[in-house]
C-alpha positions in Angstrom: 31.8 -108.1 -74.9 29.2 -106.7 -72.4 29.5 -106.8 -68.7 27.9 -105.3 -65.6 30.7 -103.0 -64.7 29.6 -99.4 -64.1 31.9 -96.4 -64.3 31.5 -92.7 -64.2 33.4 -89.4 -64.2 32.2 -86.4 -62.3 33.0 -82.7 -62.2 32.6 -80.7 -59.0 33.1 -76.9 -59.2 33.7 -75.6 -55.7 33.0 -72.2 -54.3 36.5 -70.6 -53.9 36.1 -70.3 -50.1 35.0 -74.0 -49.9 37.6 -75.5 -52.2 39.9 -76.8 -49.5 37.0 -78.2 -47.4 35.5 -79.9 -50.4 38.9 -81.4 -51.4 39.2 -83.0 -47.9 35.6 -84.3 -48.1 35.9 -85.8 -51.6 39.2 -87.6 -50.7 37.5 -89.1 -47.6 34.6 -90.3 -49.8 37.0 -92.0 -52.2 38.7 -93.8 -49.3 35.4 -95.0 -48.0 34.3 -96.0 -51.5 37.3 -98.3 -51.9 36.2 -100.3 -48.9 32.6 -100.8 -50.1 31.5 -104.0 -51.7 31.8 -103.9 -55.5 34.1 -100.9 -55.7 36.9 -101.6 -58.3 38.4 -98.1 -58.0 37.7 -94.5 -56.8 40.0 -91.5 -57.5 39.8 -87.8 -56.9 41.8 -85.3 -59.0 42.2 -81.5 -58.9 42.5 -79.5 -62.1 46.1 -78.4 -62.7 45.0 -74.8 -63.6 41.8 -74.4 -61.7 42.1 -75.3 -58.0 38.3 -75.1 -57.5 37.6 -77.9 -60.0 37.6 -81.5 -58.9 37.3 -84.5 -61.1 36.4 -87.9 -59.7 36.4 -91.3 -61.4 34.8 -94.4 -60.1 34.4 -98.0 -61.2 31.8 -100.4 -59.7 31.3 -104.1 -60.4 27.5 -103.8 -60.9 24.7 -101.3 -61.0 23.5 -102.7 -57.7 26.9 -101.9 -56.1 26.7 -98.4 -57.4 23.2 -97.9 -56.2 24.2 -99.2 -52.7 27.1 -96.7 -52.7 24.8 -93.8 -53.6 22.4 -94.8 -50.8 25.2 -94.7 -48.1 24.3 -92.2 -45.4 27.4 -90.1 -46.0 26.6 -89.8 -49.8 23.0 -89.0 -49.2 24.0 -86.3 -46.7 26.5 -84.7 -49.1 24.1 -84.8 -52.1 21.4 -83.2 -50.1 23.7 -80.3 -48.9 26.0 -80.1 -52.0 24.9 -76.5 -52.7 26.8 -75.3 -49.7 30.1 -76.4 -51.4 29.4 -76.1 -55.1 29.5 -73.0 -57.4 27.5 -74.9 -60.0 25.5 -78.1 -60.3 27.5 -81.4 -59.9 28.0 -83.0 -63.3 28.3 -86.8 -63.6 28.7 -88.7 -66.8 28.1 -92.5 -66.9 30.7 -94.4 -68.9 31.0 -97.8 -70.7 34.2 -99.6 -69.8 36.3 -100.4 -72.9 38.9 -103.2 -72.4 39.4 -105.8 -69.7 38.0 -105.2 -66.2 40.4 -104.4 -63.3 41.7 -107.4 -61.5 41.0 -107.9 -57.8 43.9 -108.6 -55.4 44.8 -112.3 -55.2 46.3 -111.8 -51.7 43.8 -111.9 -48.8 46.6 -110.6 -46.5 46.1 -107.2 -48.0 42.8 -106.9 -46.2 44.7 -106.6 -42.9 46.1 -103.3 -44.0 42.7 -102.1 -45.2 41.3 -102.9 -41.8 44.1 -101.1 -40.1 43.7 -98.0 -42.2 40.0 -97.8 -41.6 40.6 -98.5 -37.8 43.1 -95.7 -37.6 40.7 -93.3 -39.3 37.9 -94.3 -36.9 35.8 -94.9 -39.9 33.0 -97.4 -38.8 31.6 -97.6 -42.3 35.0 -98.5 -43.8 35.6 -101.1 -41.1 32.2 -102.8 -41.6 32.8 -102.8 -45.4 35.7 -105.2 -45.1 33.3 -107.8 -43.6 31.0 -110.0 -45.5 27.2 -109.7 -44.7 26.5 -111.7 -41.6 30.2 -112.0 -40.6 31.1 -112.7 -37.0 33.6 -110.7 -34.9 34.7 -112.2 -31.6 34.9 -109.5 -29.0 35.4 -111.8 -26.0 36.6 -115.4 -25.9 33.6 -117.5 -26.8 31.4 -114.5 -27.7 30.8 -113.2 -31.2 28.7 -110.4 -32.6 27.5 -109.6 -36.1 25.5 -107.0 -38.0 24.1 -104.2 -36.0 25.6 -105.5 -32.7 29.0 -105.5 -34.3 28.6 -101.9 -35.5 27.3 -100.7 -32.1 30.2 -102.4 -30.2 32.7 -101.0 -32.6 31.3 -97.5 -32.5 31.5 -97.4 -28.7 34.9 -98.9 -28.5 36.4 -96.4 -31.0 35.4 -93.6 -28.7 38.2 -94.8 -26.4 40.8 -93.9 -29.1 42.5 -97.3 -29.2 45.7 -97.7 -31.1 45.9 -101.0 -33.0 48.8 -102.6 -34.9 48.6 -106.0 -36.6 50.8 -108.1 -38.8 49.9 -111.2 -40.8 52.4 -113.9 -39.8 50.8 -116.8 -41.7 48.4 -116.9 -44.7 46.7 -120.0 -46.1 44.4 -120.0 -49.2 42.1 -122.9 -50.4 40.0 -121.8 -53.3 37.7 -119.0 -52.2 38.5 -119.4 -48.5 41.6 -118.0 -46.6 42.8 -118.2 -43.1 45.2 -115.5 -41.6 47.2 -115.9 -38.4 47.6 -112.3 -37.1 49.9 -111.0 -34.4 48.4 -107.9 -32.9 48.9 -105.3 -30.1 46.4 -102.7 -28.9 46.7 -99.8 -26.5 43.6 -98.3 -25.0 44.2 -95.0 -23.1 42.9 -95.2 -19.5 42.1 -98.9 -19.8 45.1 -101.1 -19.0 42.8 -104.1 -18.7 42.1 -103.7 -22.5 45.7 -103.1 -23.5 47.8 -106.0 -24.6 49.0 -108.3 -27.4 47.8 -111.6 -28.9 47.7 -113.9 -31.8 44.4 -114.2 -33.7 42.9 -116.2 -36.5 40.8 -114.6 -39.2 38.8 -116.3 -41.9 38.0 -114.7 -45.3 36.0 -115.7 -48.4 35.8 -114.3 -51.9 32.5 -112.8 -52.8 30.8 -112.9 -56.2 33.0 -110.0 -57.4 36.2 -111.7 -56.5 36.8 -109.5 -53.5 38.1 -110.9 -50.2 35.9 -110.2 -47.2 36.2 -111.2 -43.5 33.7 -113.8 -42.4 35.2 -114.4 -39.0 37.7 -112.3 -37.0 38.9 -113.8 -33.8 41.8 -112.0 -32.0 41.7 -114.7 -29.4 42.3 -117.5 -31.9 45.3 -118.9 -30.0 43.5 -119.1 -26.6 
């Protein structure tokens, strides 16, 4: 049975002096990929006998999702400058998936951890990837931002090196919509007025690929 799923395996032969740097870079790419819309899996492996050979494997829900991934700024930058890392040309082989497609998580609460991981990494792209297009993020009671405004606010705030923790205390699912009650605490160095705790309310919806994405995040939900 045919489907839209796209998968690929790639081989990257690093210059010996660049092997460690390339390994770190590829692992960071896989972590970012997993937070992008349509990514069903992304893995990086290192050859057991040749430490300069890296093998990556990715699965994407559709060609459009894969094309969007390749067009990401970090991917375009790497591909343009790949000769600085590689001893030979990057080899990528497209594959046809045989067997059933991977199943998406049925638990929207898992998105909380994905958000925290991206936040701790100060990865703006990964944070934005857990939101649906046009999603609203409440930064002050009664004031929400979305799109470019959200990205700009997030980029500036992360420069303060905030430390965030959050735990889902309640989770409710109705069809393709979910509501999470989240207890959180944040510490912002040098800004005691921004440091504190609270209970928020987040709303998520499943997209066309069955992936949960935030449509509203409101850390002031209890106020």
